[in-house]
Structure formats: structure tokens, C-alpha cells
C-alpha positions as CSV (number, residue, x, y, z in Angstrom):
1,M,0.6,-0.8,-14.8
2,G,0.6,0.6,-18.4
3,I,2.3,4.0,-18.8
4,E,3.8,3.9,-15.3
5,S,5.6,0.7,-16.1
6,D,6.9,2.2,-19.4
7,V,8.4,5.1,-17.5
8,I,10.0,2.8,-14.9
9,K,11.6,0.8,-17.7
10,V,13.4,3.8,-19.1
11,F,15.4,4.2,-15.9
12,S,15.6,0.6,-14.7
13,K,17.7,-0.2,-17.8
14,N,20.6,1.6,-16.2
15,S,19.9,0.9,-12.5
16,S,20.0,-2.3,-10.5
17,I,18.2,-0.8,-7.5
18,I,14.8,0.1,-9.2
19,G,12.0,-2.5,-8.8
20,D,11.0,-2.6,-5.1
21,D,8.8,-0.5,-2.9
22,C,12.1,1.3,-1.9
23,A,15.5,1.8,-3.3
24,Y,18.5,0.8,-1.1
25,L,21.4,3.1,-0.9
26,R,24.4,0.9,-0.2
27,K,26.8,3.6,0.8
28,T,24.6,5.0,3.6
29,K,22.7,1.8,4.3
30,Q,19.3,3.5,4.0
31,L,16.0,2.8,2.2
32,I,14.4,5.6,0.3
33,S,10.8,5.9,-1.0
34,T,8.8,8.6,-2.7
35,D,5.2,9.2,-3.5
36,T,3.1,11.9,-5.1
37,I,-0.5,13.0,-4.6
38,V,-2.3,15.1,-7.2
39,E,-5.5,17.1,-6.8
40,N,-8.4,15.5,-8.7
41,I,-6.4,12.3,-9.3
42,H,-5.7,11.0,-5.8
43,F,-8.0,13.3,-3.8
44,S,-10.6,16.1,-4.2
45,F,-10.9,19.0,-1.8
46,R,-14.6,18.4,-2.1
47,Y,-14.3,15.3,0.1
48,F,-10.9,15.4,1.8
49,N,-9.9,17.8,4.6
50,D,-6.4,19.1,5.2
51,K,-5.5,16.4,7.8
52,Q,-6.7,13.6,5.6
53,I,-4.5,14.8,2.7
54,A,-1.5,15.0,4.9
55,H,-2.2,11.6,6.4
56,R,-2.5,10.0,2.9
57,L,0.8,11.5,1.7
58,I,2.8,10.3,4.7
59,V,1.2,6.9,5.1
60,S,1.8,6.0,1.5
61,N,5.5,6.5,1.9
62,Y,5.8,5.2,5.5
63,S,4.1,1.9,4.4
64,D,6.6,1.4,1.6
65,I,9.5,1.6,3.9
66,Q,8.1,-0.6,6.6
67,S,7.0,-3.3,4.2
68,S,10.7,-3.4,3.1
69,G,11.9,-3.9,6.7
70,G,12.9,-0.3,7.5
71,I,12.0,2.5,9.8
72,P,11.3,6.0,8.2
73,R,13.4,8.8,9.8
74,F,13.9,11.7,7.4
75,G,11.7,13.4,4.8
76,L,11.9,15.8,1.8
77,L,8.7,17.6,0.8
78,N,7.9,19.2,-2.6
79,I,4.7,21.1,-2.9
80,S,3.2,22.9,-5.9
81,F,-0.1,25.0,-5.7
82,P,-1.9,27.9,-7.2
83,K,-1.9,31.2,-5.2
84,N,-5.6,30.9,-4.4
85,K,-4.9,27.8,-2.4
86,K,-2.1,29.2,-0.2
87,K,-4.2,29.0,2.9
88,V,-5.2,25.4,2.5
89,T,-1.7,24.5,1.5
90,L,-0.2,26.0,4.7
91,S,-2.8,24.1,6.7
92,I,-1.8,20.8,4.9
93,C,1.9,21.6,5.7
94,N,1.1,22.1,9.3
95,Q,-0.7,18.7,9.4
96,I,2.3,17.1,7.7
97,N,4.6,18.6,10.3
98,L,2.5,17.4,13.2
99,L,2.2,13.9,11.9
100,S,5.9,13.7,11.0
101,K,6.8,14.7,14.6
102,K,4.4,12.1,16.0
103,L,6.2,9.4,13.8
104,N,9.7,10.7,14.7
105,I,10.3,11.8,11.1
106,E,12.3,14.9,10.5
107,I,11.5,17.0,7.4
108,I,15.0,18.1,6.2
109,G,14.1,20.1,3.1
110,G,12.2,20.2,-0.2
111,D,10.9,22.7,-2.7
112,T,7.8,24.8,-3.6
113,S,6.4,25.9,-6.9
114,S,3.4,27.4,-8.6
115,S,0.9,25.1,-10.4
116,E,-2.7,24.9,-11.6
117,N,-3.6,22.3,-9.0
118,F,-2.3,21.2,-5.7
119,V,0.5,18.6,-6.0
120,A,2.6,17.2,-3.2
121,S,5.5,14.8,-3.3
122,L,7.2,13.3,-0.2
123,T,10.4,11.4,-0.1
124,L,11.1,9.4,3.0
125,I,14.5,8.0,4.0
126,S,15.0,5.3,6.6
127,D,17.3,4.7,9.5
128,K,20.4,2.6,8.7
129,I,19.5,-1.0,7.7
130,D,21.9,-3.8,6.7
131,Q,21.3,-5.0,3.2
132,K,20.7,-8.6,4.5
133,D,17.7,-7.2,6.4
134,I,15.9,-5.7,3.5
135,I,12.7,-7.5,2.4
136,R,12.3,-7.6,-1.4
137,R,9.5,-8.4,-3.7
138,S,11.7,-10.9,-5.6
139,S,12.6,-13.3,-2.9
140,A,9.5,-15.5,-2.4
141,K,10.6,-19.2,-1.9
142,I,8.9,-22.4,-2.8
143,G,7.0,-23.6,0.2
144,D,6.3,-20.1,1.6
145,S,2.8,-19.3,2.7
146,I,1.2,-16.0,1.6
147,F,-0.1,-13.6,4.3
148,I,-2.0,-10.4,4.4
149,F,-3.7,-8.2,7.1
150,Q,-7.4,-8.9,7.2
151,N,-10.1,-6.5,5.9
152,L,-8.9,-5.4,2.5
153,G,-11.6,-3.8,0.3
154,F,-13.0,-1.0,2.5
155,S,-11.0,1.6,0.6
156,K,-12.5,0.9,-2.8
157,L,-15.9,0.4,-1.3
158,G,-15.6,3.8,0.3
159,Y,-14.7,5.4,-3.0
160,L,-17.7,3.8,-4.7
161,S,-20.0,4.8,-2.0
162,I,-18.9,8.5,-2.1
163,N,-18.4,8.9,-5.8
164,K,-20.9,6.3,-7.3
165,K,-23.5,6.6,-4.5
166,I,-23.6,2.9,-3.7
167,K,-26.0,2.3,-0.8
168,L,-24.5,0.6,2.2
169,P,-25.5,-0.3,5.8
170,N,-24.5,2.6,8.0
171,Q,-21.8,0.7,9.9
172,I,-20.1,-0.4,6.7
173,K,-20.6,2.9,5.1
174,D,-18.9,4.7,7.9
175,K,-16.0,2.3,8.0
176,S,-15.4,2.3,4.3
177,H,-15.6,6.1,4.0
178,K,-13.0,6.4,6.8
179,Q,-10.7,3.9,5.1
180,F,-10.9,5.7,1.8
181,L,-10.5,9.2,3.2
182,E,-8.0,8.5,5.9
183,P,-6.6,5.0,5.5
184,K,-6.0,3.1,8.7
185,F,-2.3,3.4,9.7
186,H,-0.5,0.4,11.1
187,K,3.0,0.7,12.6
188,Y,4.2,-2.9,12.2
189,H,7.9,-2.5,11.4
190,D,9.0,-3.7,14.9
191,V,7.1,-7.0,14.4
192,F,8.3,-7.4,10.8
193,Q,11.9,-7.3,12.0
194,K,11.2,-10.3,14.2
195,L,9.8,-12.4,11.4
196,K,11.7,-14.4,8.9
197,I,10.0,-12.9,5.9
198,N,11.2,-13.8,2.4
199,S,9.3,-11.4,0.2
200,S,6.9,-8.5,0.8
201,M,5.1,-5.6,-1.0
202,D,3.0,-2.8,0.2
203,I,-0.6,-2.9,-1.1
204,S,-1.0,0.6,-2.6
205,D,-2.4,-0.2,-6.0
206,S,-4.2,-3.5,-5.3
207,L,-3.7,-7.0,-3.9
208,I,-3.9,-8.5,-7.4
209,D,-1.2,-6.2,-8.6
210,C,1.1,-7.1,-5.7
211,L,0.5,-10.9,-6.2
212,N,1.4,-10.6,-9.9
213,I,4.5,-8.6,-9.2
214,I,5.8,-10.9,-6.5
215,A,5.2,-13.9,-8.7
216,N,6.9,-12.3,-11.7
217,Q,9.9,-10.9,-9.9
218,S,10.4,-14.1,-7.8
219,K,9.8,-16.3,-10.8
220,K,7.4,-18.5,-8.9
221,K,3.7,-19.5,-9.0
222,L,1.4,-18.2,-6.3
223,I,-1.6,-20.4,-5.5
224,I,-4.3,-18.2,-4.0
225,K,-7.0,-19.5,-1.6
226,N,-9.2,-18.4,1.4
227,L,-10.3,-15.2,-0.3
228,D,-13.6,-15.5,1.6
229,L,-11.6,-14.8,4.8
230,V,-10.1,-11.5,3.5
231,N,-13.0,-9.3,4.6
232,P,-15.8,-11.2,6.5
233,K,-18.1,-8.1,6.7
234,I,-18.0,-7.3,3.0
235,Y,-18.2,-11.1,2.2
236,K,-21.4,-11.3,4.2
237,L,-22.8,-8.1,2.6
238,F,-22.2,-9.3,-1.0
239,Q,-22.9,-13.1,-0.7
240,K,-25.6,-12.7,-3.4
241,N,-23.1,-10.9,-5.6
242,I,-19.9,-12.8,-4.9
243,S,-18.1,-11.5,-8.0
244,L,-18.4,-8.0,-6.6
245,Y,-16.8,-9.1,-3.3
246,F,-13.8,-10.6,-5.1
247,K,-13.4,-7.4,-7.2
248,L,-13.4,-5.3,-4.1
249,I,-10.8,-7.2,-2.1
250,L,-8.6,-7.9,-5.1
251,T,-8.6,-4.5,-6.8
252,S,-8.9,-2.1,-3.8
253,G,-6.0,0.3,-3.7
254,E,-4.5,2.6,-1.1
255,E,-4.9,0.0,1.6
256,Y,-1.3,0.5,2.8
257,T,-0.8,-2.9,4.4
258,P,1.6,-5.6,3.2
259,V,1.3,-8.9,1.4
260,F,4.2,-11.1,2.5
261,T,5.5,-14.6,2.1
262,M,7.4,-16.8,4.6
263,N,7.6,-20.3,6.1
264,K,4.5,-20.3,8.3
265,K,6.3,-22.4,11.0
266,F,8.1,-19.2,11.9
267,L,4.8,-17.3,12.5
268,T,4.5,-18.4,16.1
269,S,1.6,-17.7,18.5
270,K,3.8,-15.2,20.3
271,L,4.3,-13.2,17.1
272,L,0.6,-13.4,16.2
273,T,-0.1,-12.0,19.7
274,L,2.2,-9.0,18.9
275,F,0.2,-8.3,15.8
276,K,-3.1,-8.6,17.7
277,R,-1.9,-6.1,20.2
278,K,-1.7,-3.7,17.3
279,K,-5.3,-4.7,16.3
280,I,-4.0,-6.6,13.2
281,N,-5.4,-10.0,12.2
282,I,-3.1,-12.0,9.9
283,I,-4.6,-14.4,7.5
284,E,-3.1,-16.9,5.1
285,I,-4.3,-16.6,1.5
286,G,-2.1,-19.0,-0.4
287,E,1.3,-20.6,-1.0
288,V,4.3,-20.2,-3.3
289,T,5.1,-23.1,-5.6
290,K,7.2,-23.9,-8.6
291,G,6.1,-22.3,-11.9
292,R,5.0,-18.9,-13.0
293,G,2.0,-16.6,-12.5
294,I,-0.9,-16.7,-10.1
295,E,-3.9,-19.1,-9.8
296,C,-7.0,-19.4,-7.7
297,N,-9.7,-22.1,-7.6
298,Q,-12.3,-19.6,-6.3
299,I,-12.2,-17.1,-9.1
300,D,-10.5,-16.5,-12.5
301,L,-7.8,-13.9,-11.5
302,K,-7.2,-13.0,-15.2
303,S,-10.5,-11.2,-15.3
304,F,-9.3,-8.4,-12.9
305,S,-7.5,-5.3,-14.0
306,T,-5.1,-3.4,-11.8
307,F,-5.2,0.3,-10.9
308,D,-3.9,2.6,-13.6
309,H,-2.7,6.1,-12.4
310,F,-3.4,7.4,-15.9
311,K,-7.0,6.3,-16.2
312,N,-10.0,6.6,-13.9
313,S,-9.9,2.8,-13.5
314,Y,-10.5,2.7,-9.7
315,S,-14.2,2.8,-10.3
316,N,-14.3,-0.2,-12.7
């Protein structure tokens, strides 16, 4: 994570609550998460419309809280923009307001400022949640299976198609463009609360990043398998270039779905049905064992770099 990790270390030295998708406020029993989107870093007005920008900002925060076991309820919005973008900024604000109401999130304050480019930062705060019900990155247990939602990879493929002009079949082109511009939003917190999950992390930077972090913070080894099942459509498309397939599913960011570990005996057919009703397919991609790091017999995982917010590394 490079520079981002260095910044986090400055503050984590004096705080015991930094290091998960959300911070937990013990006094109020609430989770809190924040995310920022910056023009020409996370999006471009050339490709994104007002609704898509608002959607991306809210989903990135909402997903952090649900992957930690909570339900978002309140929001603080900070926006900076140049005067010549007042009209589009107000339109984005209206879209944020509409989506927030739809998700039962109340925007309770924030700040505005002038800047050279559009920048928006949203902080979401959850309903009350007991500390024992929080799902952390650092709690993976030996014997856990590793699960994800199927179809990772479309976001990065959409980025490459739009920005690098990669030619794709129309159906996959349309699906990948949509996932990149307006990531599919899953409300799964109600099902998560029924599962006996030991560890979880939102896939915002990449799957490979999440796996490394869970392994490191849990002090366990993650054995990865079944990567061919992660995205069947992309796998079929790139069978003659399988290394590209692995790169897409492992390094695609901004997917906003969780990777989680639990004893698979608790993932009953009844619970799988609840996921399927939400059009979510769960797949097992590995297991947690004694040791350190991550391993995979299908591909050398050390050859993949994670997304860096301070470099244009998403296209690599």
C-alpha cells in the first residue's frame, strides 16, 4: 500500500482502533468509516455522470461498514470544488441525497471548500452494534474456509476497456463498463449477521491486497484455490491468456464485495438461499492454516502488485 500505509502508521502508533475497514467507537457502540473520491484519480467527468459519482462515494463507505457487521445510519459529507463546477457539484449532492434516503442514511452535517478539482469525502456511522458482533480482519481461525462473492474482475476489465481500448465481446464490454462506472451494490448485512464469520474485509483495492492483510493481521497462512471459479465468463474469454485472467480477478479494485472466513459447516443451504435471493453466488476460494502469508498452486501470488492510490497502478 506504500505511502498510504506510511500515513496510517503515523496515527496507528497511538491508537488501538485503527487497522480495520471501520473504527469502533466503544462509548457509543458504533462503527465509523470514511472514504474520499478525487477527480482524475478515482473518476473523470469525461466518463462518469453525476449519479455514478454519488453512487461510488456512498457504496465505498457502505460496503466497509457492512463487511464489518454493521448497518450504516448517519453520514457526514465534505465537498471541495472550483466555482466553475458548482452546477455539477449540486447535481452530485442531489444524487447523494436521493441515494442516502433510499438506504435510510441521514446526512447530518459536513463542510464545503474551494479547490482546483472536485473532491468529496463521506463519513458513515452505523447503528449501535455490540463489540462482540464486529467482524475484524484479524480474527481468521485455523480450519476456516475463505469465501467471496462470485464475478470479481469486471471493474478492472471495464477500466481497461474504457481507458486502454481493449476490445471485448459486447455483452462482457457492457457488463464490465457498468461495473467500473457504477459498481454493483449488494445489501448483505442482514445475511452477514446470521453467519458465524470469523474475519472479513471489503474488496476495495483488490482481492490480493485483502488476502495479504487478513493473513498478516490474523497471523495465519491462507491457502488459495479454485481461482478458475471466481469469474467464469472472464475465465472463458481469456483461456488462451490465463495469466491475464488471474491478474484481473486478483488485482481488480473497487468491487465493493467482501472476502470472509468461517467454518463452512455453518454456511447452510438455508443461508446460501438467502444470498441467492439477493443474486449473490458464494464461492469457496481457500482455507486458513497454520503459518504466515498466502499461497496458491495455480499461480505465483508474489508476482501481483496491489493498487496504489499514489500511482496509476490500476492499469498495470
